C-alpha positions in Angstrom: 0.0 0.0 0.0 1.3 3.4 -0.9 0.5 6.9 0.3 -1.0 9.1 -2.4 0.0 12.7 -2.1 -1.9 15.7 -3.5 0.1 17.7 -6.0 -0.2 21.4 -5.8 0.6 24.0 -8.4 3.0 26.8 -7.2 0.6 29.5 -8.3 -2.1 28.1 -6.0 0.2 28.0 -2.9 2.5 31.0 -3.0 2.0 34.7 -3.9 -0.7 37.2 -3.4 -4.2 36.2 -4.4 -7.8 37.1 -3.9 -8.7 33.4 -4.1 -8.5 30.8 -1.4 -5.0 29.3 -1.7 -4.1 25.6 -1.1 -1.6 26.5 1.6 -4.2 28.0 3.9 -3.4 26.8 7.4 -6.4 26.9 9.7 -5.6 28.4 13.1 -8.4 27.0 15.2 -8.3 29.9 17.7 -8.5 32.5 14.9 -11.1 30.6 12.8 -13.3 29.9 15.8 -13.2 33.6 16.9 -14.1 34.7 13.3 -17.0 32.3 13.2 -18.2 33.4 16.6 -18.0 37.0 15.5 -20.1 36.2 12.4 -23.0 35.1 14.7 -23.1 38.5 16.3 -24.6 40.2 13.2 -22.1 43.1 13.5 -19.6 44.5 11.1 -16.3 42.7 11.2 -13.0 44.3 10.2 -10.2 41.9 9.3 -6.8 43.7 9.1 -3.2 43.0 9.3 0.1 43.0 7.4 0.5 41.3 4.0 0.5 37.4 3.7 -1.1 36.8 7.1 -4.2 34.9 5.7 -6.8 37.6 5.9 -8.4 37.0 2.5 -8.1 33.2 2.9 -9.8 33.4 6.3 -12.8 35.3 4.8 -13.0 33.1 1.7 -12.9 29.9 3.8 -15.9 31.0 6.0 -18.1 33.2 3.8 -19.6 32.9 0.3 -18.6 35.7 -2.1 -22.0 37.5 -1.8 -21.9 37.6 2.0 -19.3 40.3 2.4 -17.9 43.6 1.1 -14.2 43.9 0.7 -12.7 47.3 1.1 -9.0 47.8 0.7 -7.2 50.7 2.2 -4.3 51.6 0.0 -2.1 54.6 -0.8 -2.0 53.4 -4.4 -3.8 56.2 -6.5 -4.6 53.7 -9.3 -6.7 51.5 -6.9 -8.7 54.4 -5.4 -12.4 54.8 -6.2 -15.0 57.2 -5.0 -17.9 56.2 -2.8 -20.2 56.7 -5.8 -18.1 54.4 -8.0 -18.2 51.8 -5.2 -22.0 51.7 -5.1 -22.3 51.9 -8.9 -20.6 48.5 -9.3 
């Protein structure tokens, strides 16, 4: 008997992505706290430095239509007005 291993593509494991990546590591304390917060019917702000798993945490626990993602950035090219936001 042999052990089958899942083969991952590099693009699905490393790098910056808005998709749930294969290398997401569940941190039970964080995931449980996030799920508990979801039951409170309040706004939740997920913040932190790059590559900490913020997007993956959200995508793991919420369907796409159940949240609004707002990115705060100094990048002028990514900025939109509030009217542009609601016209999407």
